N, C-alpha and C positions, 0 to 999 in steps of 0.2 A: 503494497500500499505506498502511495508515497505522498508527501506531506497537503496536496492540495488537493486531494482524496481524502485524507484526516482531517481536514478544514473544511470540507465539504459534510463529512459524515457528523462531525460535531455540531453543527451548523441546523442540520436538518433535526437532530436528536440531541435537543438541549436537558432533557430529563436526566438522561442516559450519561451525559456530558459531566452535569452537576452529581450524578452519584459516584463516579470514578473519580472524581476531585476528592467528594467528601470520603472515601475510601482511602484514598490516599493518604490525604492529609490526617486520618484518623491512625493508619499505619506508622505514619513519620511520629506522631506524636506519641505513640505507644513506646515504639524505640528508643525514642528519647527518653522518656520517662525514666524507662527501663534501667538506664543510663547513672540516672542522677538518683535513685530511690535507697543506695547505699545496703544495699544486700543482693547476693547472688543467688539464682538458681542451682540446685546440683542434683544432678542425677543420682540413685542409687550407686552406681559403681564407682560416684565423684562420692560420695559419701564415706564409702568404705575406704577410699584411698585416704581422705583426712582423718580419719579415725586412725589407720592403723601408721601415715607417715606423719601425724602432725597432731596426735592425741588429743581430736575435737572432741568436746564437749556436745554432746546429742543432748537436747532437750524436746523431750516429746509432753506438747500439749493439751492434750485428748483428757477426755475425764479417766478418772481412774478404774473404774468400770471396764472401759474400753482400752487403759494398758494393761492390766491384768489378764485380759484375754488373748492378746499379744502386744509386744512392741519391740523395736530394735534391741539387738542383745548390747547392754553398757550403757545405754539409756536412761535419761532421770526423767521422773516424771514432776512437771509443775500444772497445776490448773492455772487456764489463762485467768481466771477470777483471781487469781494469786501471783501472777507475773510481775516481779519487781525487778529489772533493769539493774536495780542498786541493790540487792539481797546476796547476801554473803557467799552465797552457793556459786550466784554467777557471775558477782564483783572480781571474784580471783579466778576465774576464765578469763578474762579483757582482754590475755596477752594471745588466747586460744583463737582458733576459730570456732565457730558455735552456731550447731547446724538446731535449728529447730524443725519440728515434726509435727501435725498434724491429721484431722482425716482424710483431708482433700488438697491440703496446700495452701486456704485461702487464711484461715486464722494465723498459720505461723508469718505471715506476709504482715499485719499489723503487729505482731509481736516482735519482729524484726527490726520496723522501722523503729521504736520505742527502744532496742539494742543500738542502735547505730545511733541515735540520738543520744542515747548515754554514752555515747564515747567509743563502746565495741566498734573494731577494725574489719575484722573477718565475720562477718555476718551472714549465712547460709540460710536458705529454706529448701527442702526436700522435696523438689518437685516429682506432686501427682500423691504428695503425702505419704500415709503408710500403705493405700490404694496402690500407687509407684513401685513400693518395695516390694509387696505383694507379688504383682505384677512381672518384678523382676526375678523371681522365681528367691529371692535371698529368705533366710529365715528369720522368723521370729523367735522372741523366748515368751514364756507366760509366769503367772504371778508378779509379786513385787520385785521391784528391783535392788 
């Protein structure tokens, strides 16, 4: 398609043109916002590497009942209602990578923003949450940690 043909198409289909421009702007905004949010998403294999290589702290934000049914081995359970970046357990890990885990990856984003605001520099969110961990075929521990 040549440039004159493209301009003619855009002129004949203004609604499609506006929709394309809107979607493009939304994608650009989302990607730029991701760069400045203060934390990164990590895949299950990346979480394993962070734990093994850098002694990362894994914090599971799910309710205690869900945590006891199955959690990432070595993770610590902190209820979102009790989540405090200044808590002794978290403050001691300020120099370490901290990986936040929730059910599907949404709740942990809010907690990650709070950690970043409190001065934590290496903050991660498990992409897909505990569901992503299970889909990767990785093991879960049962009971309290």
